[in-house]
A tleap script that builds the chain and sets N, CA, C and O, in Angstrom:
source leaprc.protein.ff14SB
mol = sequence {
  NMET LEU ARG LEU ILE ARG HIE ASN ARG LYS
  THR THR GLY SER ALA THR PRO PRO ALA ALA
  ARG ALA ARG ARG ARG ARG ALA VAL TRP CYS
  LEU LEU PRO VAL LEU LEU LEU ALA LEU LEU
  VAL ALA LEU PRO ALA LEU ALA ILE ASP LEU
  ARG SER ALA ALA ARG GLN ALA ALA ALA GLN
  TYR GLN GLY LYS VAL ILE SER ALA GLU THR
  VAL VAL LYS ASN GLY ARG ARG PHE HIE VAL
  ILE ARG VAL LEU THR LYS GLU GLY LYS VAL
  LYS THR VAL ARG ILE PRO ALA ASP CASP
}
set mol.1.N position { 76.204 92.027 105.099 }
set mol.1.CA position { 76.922 90.374 104.749 }
set mol.1.C position { 78.080 90.355 104.402 }
set mol.1.O position { 78.336 89.195 104.078 }
set mol.2.N position { 78.870 90.936 104.291 }
set mol.2.CA position { 80.392 90.806 104.151 }
set mol.2.C position { 80.960 90.961 105.392 }
set mol.2.O position { 82.043 90.436 105.651 }
set mol.3.N position { 80.229 91.757 106.349 }
set mol.3.CA position { 80.859 91.622 107.988 }
set mol.3.C position { 80.512 90.257 108.461 }
set mol.3.O position { 81.372 89.482 108.880 }
set mol.4.N position { 79.440 90.012 108.401 }
set mol.4.CA position { 79.020 88.699 109.261 }
set mol.4.C position { 79.795 87.373 108.882 }
set mol.4.O position { 80.231 86.625 109.757 }
set mol.5.N position { 79.925 87.151 107.691 }
set mol.5.CA position { 81.188 86.315 107.306 }
set mol.5.C position { 82.385 86.449 107.689 }
set mol.5.O position { 83.072 85.481 108.014 }
set mol.6.N position { 82.823 87.721 107.706 }
set mol.6.CA position { 84.473 87.613 108.375 }
set mol.6.C position { 84.345 87.734 109.908 }
set mol.6.O position { 85.316 87.505 110.630 }
set mol.7.N position { 82.921 88.162 110.494 }
set mol.7.CA position { 83.168 87.703 112.331 }
set mol.7.C position { 82.899 86.479 112.322 }
set mol.7.O position { 83.402 85.875 113.270 }
set mol.8.N position { 82.076 85.639 111.360 }
set mol.8.CA position { 82.202 84.140 111.473 }
set mol.8.C position { 83.322 83.539 111.202 }
set mol.8.O position { 83.458 82.373 111.570 }
set mol.9.N position { 84.283 84.151 110.556 }
set mol.9.CA position { 85.669 83.475 110.192 }
set mol.9.C position { 86.782 83.434 111.361 }
set mol.9.O position { 87.857 82.852 111.503 }
set mol.10.N position { 86.051 84.281 112.087 }
set mol.10.CA position { 87.141 84.861 113.464 }
set mol.10.C position { 86.826 84.046 114.440 }
set mol.10.O position { 87.693 83.555 115.163 }
set mol.11.N position { 85.845 83.860 114.549 }
set mol.11.CA position { 84.860 82.956 115.589 }
set mol.11.C position { 84.999 81.674 115.408 }
set mol.11.O position { 84.351 80.953 116.168 }
set mol.12.N position { 85.582 81.239 114.710 }
set mol.12.CA position { 85.582 79.457 113.971 }
set mol.12.C position { 87.059 78.983 114.511 }
set mol.12.O position { 87.394 77.803 114.609 }
set mol.13.N position { 87.695 79.856 114.769 }
set mol.13.CA position { 89.009 79.872 115.268 }
set mol.13.C position { 90.132 79.632 113.616 }
set mol.13.O position { 91.310 79.388 113.879 }
set mol.14.N position { 89.912 79.674 112.671 }
set mol.14.CA position { 90.688 79.107 111.858 }
set mol.14.C position { 91.864 80.463 111.577 }
set mol.14.O position { 92.984 80.279 111.100 }
set mol.15.N position { 91.344 81.743 111.967 }
set mol.15.CA position { 92.411 82.756 112.183 }
set mol.15.C position { 93.458 82.932 112.934 }
set mol.15.O position { 93.243 82.260 113.942 }
set mol.16.N position { 94.542 83.485 113.034 }
set mol.16.CA position { 95.516 83.355 113.821 }
set mol.16.C position { 95.313 84.307 114.751 }
set mol.16.O position { 95.145 85.470 114.384 }
set mol.17.N position { 95.294 83.919 116.264 }
set mol.17.CA position { 95.408 85.013 117.304 }
set mol.17.C position { 96.152 86.465 117.220 }
set mol.17.O position { 97.361 86.365 117.013 }
set mol.18.N position { 95.709 87.642 117.330 }
set mol.18.CA position { 96.452 88.625 117.261 }
set mol.18.C position { 97.790 88.130 117.781 }
set mol.18.O position { 98.813 87.996 117.110 }
set mol.19.N position { 97.598 87.819 119.378 }
set mol.19.CA position { 99.184 87.552 120.040 }
set mol.19.C position { 100.036 86.833 119.544 }
set mol.19.O position { 101.243 87.062 119.610 }
set mol.20.N position { 99.437 85.721 118.895 }
set mol.20.CA position { 100.343 84.568 118.019 }
set mol.20.C position { 100.923 85.450 116.876 }
set mol.20.O position { 102.152 85.467 116.809 }
set mol.21.N position { 100.296 86.113 116.054 }
set mol.21.CA position { 100.919 86.849 115.402 }
set mol.21.C position { 102.189 87.943 115.793 }
set mol.21.O position { 102.968 88.461 114.992 }
set mol.22.N position { 102.152 88.092 117.025 }
set mol.22.CA position { 102.977 89.418 117.402 }
set mol.22.C position { 104.200 88.914 117.552 }
set mol.22.O position { 105.326 89.394 117.427 }
set mol.23.N position { 103.617 87.423 117.964 }
set mol.23.CA position { 105.343 86.480 118.445 }
set mol.23.C position { 106.266 86.102 117.666 }
set mol.23.O position { 107.488 86.015 117.785 }
set mol.24.N position { 105.079 85.746 116.331 }
set mol.24.CA position { 106.050 85.242 115.311 }
set mol.24.C position { 106.839 86.455 114.676 }
set mol.24.O position { 108.017 86.429 114.321 }
set mol.25.N position { 105.827 87.690 114.590 }
set mol.25.CA position { 106.689 88.505 113.896 }
set mol.25.C position { 108.190 89.425 114.582 }
set mol.25.O position { 109.144 89.970 114.027 }
set mol.26.N position { 107.688 89.199 116.413 }
set mol.26.CA position { 109.029 89.283 116.815 }
set mol.26.C position { 109.991 88.337 116.483 }
set mol.26.O position { 111.170 88.684 116.409 }
set mol.27.N position { 109.646 87.175 116.270 }
set mol.27.CA position { 110.682 86.294 116.719 }
set mol.27.C position { 111.267 86.064 115.057 }
set mol.27.O position { 112.318 85.456 114.855 }
set mol.28.N position { 110.361 86.687 113.828 }
set mol.28.CA position { 111.639 86.717 112.717 }
set mol.28.C position { 112.387 88.107 112.845 }
set mol.28.O position { 113.542 88.072 112.419 }
set mol.29.N position { 112.056 89.050 113.234 }
set mol.29.CA position { 112.503 90.524 113.342 }
set mol.29.C position { 114.043 89.806 114.496 }
set mol.29.O position { 115.209 90.196 114.554 }
set mol.30.N position { 113.519 88.965 115.051 }
set mol.30.CA position { 114.778 88.903 116.257 }
set mol.30.C position { 116.105 88.120 115.392 }
set mol.30.O position { 117.330 88.239 115.428 }
set mol.31.N position { 115.107 87.237 114.584 }
set mol.31.CA position { 116.132 85.907 113.826 }
set mol.31.C position { 116.933 86.861 112.681 }
set mol.31.O position { 118.142 86.703 112.512 }
set mol.32.N position { 116.081 87.978 111.819 }
set mol.32.CA position { 116.658 88.557 110.602 }
set mol.32.C position { 118.159 89.154 111.048 }
set mol.32.O position { 119.089 88.612 110.451 }
set mol.33.N position { 118.438 89.937 111.773 }
set mol.33.CA position { 120.296 90.577 111.881 }
set mol.33.C position { 121.078 88.923 112.355 }
set mol.33.O position { 122.219 89.132 112.766 }
set mol.34.N position { 120.783 87.726 112.372 }
set mol.34.CA position { 121.331 86.763 112.407 }
set mol.34.C position { 121.651 85.587 111.382 }
set mol.34.O position { 122.486 84.686 111.462 }
set mol.35.N position { 120.590 85.928 110.258 }
set mol.35.CA position { 120.615 85.096 109.437 }
set mol.35.C position { 121.258 86.232 108.143 }
set mol.35.O position { 121.754 85.811 107.098 }
set mol.36.N position { 121.136 87.518 108.441 }
set mol.36.CA position { 121.863 88.809 107.638 }
set mol.36.C position { 123.479 88.058 108.003 }
set mol.36.O position { 124.179 87.456 107.189 }
set mol.37.N position { 123.731 88.261 109.188 }
set mol.37.CA position { 125.217 88.034 109.439 }
set mol.37.C position { 125.907 86.716 109.107 }
set mol.37.O position { 127.121 86.640 108.920 }
set mol.38.N position { 125.126 85.754 109.047 }
set mol.38.CA position { 125.409 84.157 108.621 }
set mol.38.C position { 125.680 84.508 107.189 }
set mol.38.O position { 126.817 84.232 106.804 }
set mol.39.N position { 124.975 84.987 106.439 }
set mol.39.CA position { 125.038 85.170 105.134 }
set mol.39.C position { 126.329 86.116 104.842 }
set mol.39.O position { 127.148 85.626 104.066 }
set mol.40.N position { 126.630 87.469 105.388 }
set mol.40.CA position { 127.708 87.896 104.926 }
set mol.40.C position { 128.981 87.556 105.282 }
set mol.40.O position { 130.026 88.064 104.877 }
set mol.41.N position { 128.762 86.253 106.424 }
set mol.41.CA position { 130.376 85.401 106.877 }
set mol.41.C position { 130.214 84.307 105.582 }
set mol.41.O position { 131.220 83.660 105.287 }
set mol.42.N position { 129.263 84.142 104.991 }
set mol.42.CA position { 129.279 83.050 104.047 }
set mol.42.C position { 129.469 83.211 102.444 }
set mol.42.O position { 129.761 82.231 101.759 }
set mol.43.N position { 129.252 84.757 101.773 }
set mol.43.CA position { 129.899 85.008 101.008 }
set mol.43.C position { 131.132 84.891 100.638 }
set mol.43.O position { 131.541 84.178 99.721 }
set mol.44.N position { 131.706 85.523 101.275 }
set mol.44.CA position { 133.617 85.632 101.077 }
set mol.44.C position { 133.741 83.764 100.780 }
set mol.44.O position { 134.192 83.256 99.753 }
set mol.45.N position { 133.275 83.117 101.831 }
set mol.45.CA position { 133.767 81.530 101.646 }
set mol.45.C position { 132.973 80.895 100.096 }
set mol.45.O position { 132.967 79.700 99.802 }
set mol.46.N position { 132.413 81.879 99.339 }
set mol.46.CA position { 132.144 80.873 98.056 }
set mol.46.C position { 132.851 81.391 96.742 }
set mol.46.O position { 132.908 80.848 95.638 }
set mol.47.N position { 133.469 82.812 97.249 }
set mol.47.CA position { 134.488 83.189 95.938 }
set mol.47.C position { 135.487 82.691 96.095 }
set mol.47.O position { 135.670 82.312 97.252 }
set mol.48.N position { 136.532 82.445 95.178 }
set mol.48.CA position { 137.982 82.081 94.633 }
set mol.48.C position { 138.831 83.306 94.709 }
set mol.48.O position { 138.613 84.430 94.257 }
set mol.49.N position { 139.562 82.970 95.194 }
set mol.49.CA position { 140.592 84.387 95.446 }
set mol.49.C position { 141.750 83.708 94.051 }
set mol.49.O position { 141.940 82.516 93.808 }
set mol.50.N position { 142.361 84.894 93.332 }
set mol.50.CA position { 143.745 84.696 92.393 }
set mol.50.C position { 144.181 83.645 92.600 }
set mol.50.O position { 144.263 82.738 91.772 }
set mol.51.N position { 144.554 83.608 93.829 }
set mol.51.CA position { 145.856 83.019 93.834 }
set mol.51.C position { 145.177 81.164 93.958 }
set mol.51.O position { 146.028 80.331 93.646 }
set mol.52.N position { 144.417 80.848 94.185 }
set mol.52.CA position { 144.034 79.737 94.371 }
set mol.52.C position { 143.315 79.413 92.719 }
set mol.52.O position { 143.772 78.464 92.082 }
set mol.53.N position { 142.445 80.073 92.254 }
set mol.53.CA position { 142.519 80.292 90.578 }
set mol.53.C position { 143.340 79.765 89.979 }
set mol.53.O position { 143.062 78.771 89.309 }
set mol.54.N position { 144.878 80.379 90.049 }
set mol.54.CA position { 145.842 80.032 89.362 }
set mol.54.C position { 146.390 79.059 89.541 }
set mol.54.O position { 146.991 78.458 88.650 }
set mol.55.N position { 146.298 78.644 90.857 }
set mol.55.CA position { 146.660 76.740 91.172 }
set mol.55.C position { 145.622 75.913 90.323 }
set mol.55.O position { 145.952 74.865 89.767 }
set mol.56.N position { 144.232 76.486 90.244 }
set mol.56.CA position { 143.490 75.203 89.749 }
set mol.56.C position { 143.753 75.547 87.941 }
set mol.56.O position { 143.740 74.682 87.066 }
set mol.57.N position { 143.925 76.670 87.781 }
set mol.57.CA position { 144.483 76.373 86.365 }
set mol.57.C position { 145.395 75.780 86.147 }
set mol.57.O position { 145.095 74.931 85.308 }
set mol.58.N position { 146.458 75.711 86.435 }
set mol.58.CA position { 147.939 75.237 86.290 }
set mol.58.C position { 147.702 73.755 86.484 }
set mol.58.O position { 148.071 73.009 85.577 }
set mol.59.N position { 147.193 73.299 87.438 }
set mol.59.CA position { 146.834 71.700 87.742 }
set mol.59.C position { 146.005 71.352 86.805 }
set mol.59.O position { 146.148 70.174 86.480 }
set mol.60.N position { 145.091 71.985 86.172 }
set mol.60.CA position { 144.088 71.689 84.964 }
set mol.60.C position { 144.689 71.568 83.831 }
set mol.60.O position { 144.300 70.675 83.079 }
set mol.61.N position { 145.687 72.356 83.461 }
set mol.61.CA position { 146.569 72.014 82.261 }
set mol.61.C position { 147.909 71.257 82.030 }
set mol.61.O position { 148.467 70.915 80.987 }
set mol.62.N position { 148.286 71.085 83.510 }
set mol.62.CA position { 149.611 70.777 83.847 }
set mol.62.C position { 150.949 71.568 83.287 }
set mol.62.O position { 151.968 71.100 82.780 }
set mol.63.N position { 150.604 72.845 83.545 }
set mol.63.CA position { 151.900 73.974 82.953 }
set mol.63.C position { 152.009 75.017 84.370 }
set mol.63.O position { 151.660 74.689 85.504 }
set mol.64.N position { 152.546 76.249 83.991 }
set mol.64.CA position { 153.291 76.866 84.052 }
set mol.64.C position { 152.116 78.309 84.447 }
set mol.64.O position { 151.223 78.253 83.602 }
set mol.65.N position { 151.930 79.198 85.167 }
set mol.65.CA position { 151.008 80.050 84.924 }
set mol.65.C position { 151.997 81.368 84.603 }
set mol.65.O position { 152.839 81.648 85.457 }
set mol.66.N position { 151.923 82.062 83.563 }
set mol.66.CA position { 152.576 82.967 82.853 }
set mol.66.C position { 151.594 84.172 83.393 }
set mol.66.O position { 152.110 84.620 84.417 }
set mol.67.N position { 150.724 84.663 83.174 }
set mol.67.CA position { 149.782 85.779 84.144 }
set mol.67.C position { 148.519 85.609 84.645 }
set mol.67.O position { 147.681 84.922 84.061 }
set mol.68.N position { 148.307 86.199 85.716 }
set mol.68.CA position { 146.774 86.079 86.264 }
set mol.68.C position { 146.287 87.639 86.877 }
set mol.68.O position { 146.967 88.380 87.587 }
set mol.69.N position { 145.191 87.828 86.473 }
set mol.69.CA position { 144.483 89.136 86.692 }
set mol.69.C position { 142.852 89.133 86.919 }
set mol.69.O position { 141.996 88.630 86.192 }
set mol.70.N position { 142.773 89.482 87.518 }
set mol.70.CA position { 140.706 90.122 87.654 }
set mol.70.C position { 140.175 90.909 86.706 }
set mol.70.O position { 140.568 91.959 86.196 }
set mol.71.N position { 139.522 90.452 86.597 }
set mol.71.CA position { 138.920 91.333 85.183 }
set mol.71.C position { 137.214 91.497 85.599 }
set mol.71.O position { 136.622 90.568 86.149 }
set mol.72.N position { 136.618 92.636 85.298 }
set mol.72.CA position { 135.162 92.728 85.764 }
set mol.72.C position { 134.583 93.225 84.074 }
set mol.72.O position { 134.814 94.254 83.439 }
set mol.73.N position { 133.827 92.106 83.753 }
set mol.73.CA position { 132.993 92.472 82.639 }
set mol.73.C position { 131.484 92.097 82.748 }
set mol.73.O position { 131.103 91.060 83.291 }
set mol.74.N position { 130.679 92.995 82.204 }
set mol.74.CA position { 129.061 92.803 82.288 }
set mol.74.C position { 128.916 92.866 84.151 }
set mol.74.O position { 128.113 92.039 84.583 }
set mol.75.N position { 129.384 93.466 84.879 }
set mol.75.CA position { 129.363 93.392 86.216 }
set mol.75.C position { 129.414 92.209 86.934 }
set mol.75.O position { 128.771 92.060 87.973 }
set mol.76.N position { 130.381 91.062 86.295 }
set mol.76.CA position { 130.871 90.084 87.151 }
set mol.76.C position { 132.278 89.865 86.922 }
set mol.76.O position { 132.807 89.738 85.818 }
set mol.77.N position { 132.961 89.823 88.284 }
set mol.77.CA position { 134.350 89.502 87.926 }
set mol.77.C position { 134.925 88.134 87.807 }
set mol.77.O position { 134.723 87.377 88.757 }
set mol.78.N position { 135.508 87.760 86.939 }
set mol.78.CA position { 136.679 86.646 86.211 }
set mol.78.C position { 138.001 86.779 86.775 }
set mol.78.O position { 138.576 87.868 86.790 }
set mol.79.N position { 138.428 85.892 87.164 }
set mol.79.CA position { 139.960 85.612 86.966 }
set mol.79.C position { 140.590 84.992 85.775 }
set mol.79.O position { 140.313 83.801 85.632 }
set mol.80.N position { 141.371 85.519 84.890 }
set mol.80.CA position { 141.841 85.658 83.664 }
set mol.80.C position { 143.458 85.375 84.022 }
set mol.80.O position { 144.359 86.145 84.355 }
set mol.81.N position { 143.413 83.676 83.766 }
set mol.81.CA position { 144.688 83.317 83.923 }
set mol.81.C position { 145.328 82.343 82.531 }
set mol.81.O position { 144.791 81.365 82.012 }
set mol.82.N position { 146.583 82.969 82.184 }
set mol.82.CA position { 147.369 82.749 80.739 }
set mol.82.C position { 148.059 81.435 81.651 }
set mol.82.O position { 148.407 81.634 82.815 }
set mol.83.N position { 148.231 79.968 80.946 }
set mol.83.CA position { 149.060 79.015 81.313 }
set mol.83.C position { 149.884 78.624 80.188 }
set mol.83.O position { 149.345 78.219 79.158 }
set mol.84.N position { 151.051 78.703 80.285 }
set mol.84.CA position { 152.106 77.607 79.494 }
set mol.84.C position { 151.992 76.464 79.888 }
set mol.84.O position { 152.173 76.181 81.073 }
set mol.85.N position { 151.587 75.346 78.739 }
set mol.85.CA position { 150.957 74.078 78.418 }
set mol.85.C position { 152.646 73.423 78.504 }
set mol.85.O position { 153.599 74.128 78.172 }
set mol.86.N position { 152.792 72.216 78.920 }
set mol.86.CA position { 154.195 71.366 78.360 }
set mol.86.C position { 154.407 71.449 77.207 }
set mol.86.O position { 155.597 71.466 76.893 }
set mol.87.N position { 153.459 71.529 76.190 }
set mol.87.CA position { 153.207 71.309 74.526 }
set mol.87.C position { 153.929 72.534 74.369 }
set mol.87.O position { 154.767 72.423 73.474 }
set mol.88.N position { 153.911 73.672 74.915 }
set mol.88.CA position { 154.415 74.906 74.443 }
set mol.88.C position { 153.662 75.834 74.855 }
set mol.88.O position { 154.045 76.782 75.541 }
set mol.89.N position { 152.340 75.609 74.408 }
set mol.89.CA position { 151.313 76.247 74.089 }
set mol.89.C position { 150.521 77.083 75.390 }
set mol.89.O position { 150.375 76.581 76.504 }
set mol.90.N position { 150.006 78.576 74.971 }
set mol.90.CA position { 149.401 79.226 76.184 }
set mol.90.C position { 148.074 78.869 75.822 }
set mol.90.O position { 147.588 78.964 74.695 }
set mol.91.N position { 147.362 78.330 77.152 }
set mol.91.CA position { 145.949 78.603 77.033 }
set mol.91.C position { 145.505 79.685 78.183 }
set mol.91.O position { 146.125 79.950 79.212 }
set mol.92.N position { 144.449 80.154 77.797 }
set mol.92.CA position { 144.072 81.240 78.685 }
set mol.92.C position { 142.391 80.640 79.045 }
set mol.92.O position { 141.473 80.209 78.348 }
set mol.93.N position { 142.599 80.897 80.581 }
set mol.93.CA position { 141.652 80.126 81.379 }
set mol.93.C position { 140.513 81.324 82.145 }
set mol.93.O position { 140.857 82.148 82.992 }
set mol.94.N position { 139.339 81.182 81.681 }
set mol.94.CA position { 138.907 82.119 82.835 }
set mol.94.C position { 137.784 81.451 83.647 }
set mol.94.O position { 136.900 80.609 83.489 }
set mol.95.N position { 138.377 82.425 84.787 }
set mol.95.CA position { 137.579 81.444 85.869 }
set mol.95.C position { 136.732 82.485 86.643 }
set mol.95.O position { 137.241 83.572 86.921 }
set mol.96.N position { 135.131 82.119 87.095 }
set mol.96.CA position { 134.187 83.202 87.861 }
set mol.96.C position { 134.800 83.328 89.066 }
set mol.96.O position { 135.165 82.313 89.659 }
set mol.97.N position { 135.005 84.603 89.605 }
set mol.97.CA position { 135.524 85.049 90.855 }
set mol.97.C position { 134.464 85.151 91.630 }
set mol.97.O position { 134.468 84.638 92.749 }
set mol.98.N position { 133.247 85.925 91.077 }
set mol.98.CA position { 131.852 85.350 92.417 }
set mol.98.C position { 130.943 84.153 91.886 }
set mol.98.O position { 130.405 84.212 90.781 }
set mol.99.N position { 130.828 83.251 92.594 }
set mol.99.CA position { 130.139 81.934 92.179 }
set mol.99.C position { 128.870 82.284 93.491 }
set mol.99.O position { 127.939 81.500 93.674 }
savepdb mol mol.pdb
quit
């Protein structure tokens, strides 16, 4: 009985023909390297470098950057920037390096 149902389902045209499945599979495998390459090119553009993070922190607190470093904590990278404000206070700013 199960064979009969499976056979009827194939003959009704609801299933995808093998040639169409093979074409779709080839198309996916051809596009996969292109998509991976695009992802690799786009990832560095999402990350912020230390110099840009320091500029952003200085502008945010309207002060002068005293120190800036990149640290790794719990597998995530952060830029730690110390800014001397106009009031003479030192602010510590943490900006994620990998967004």
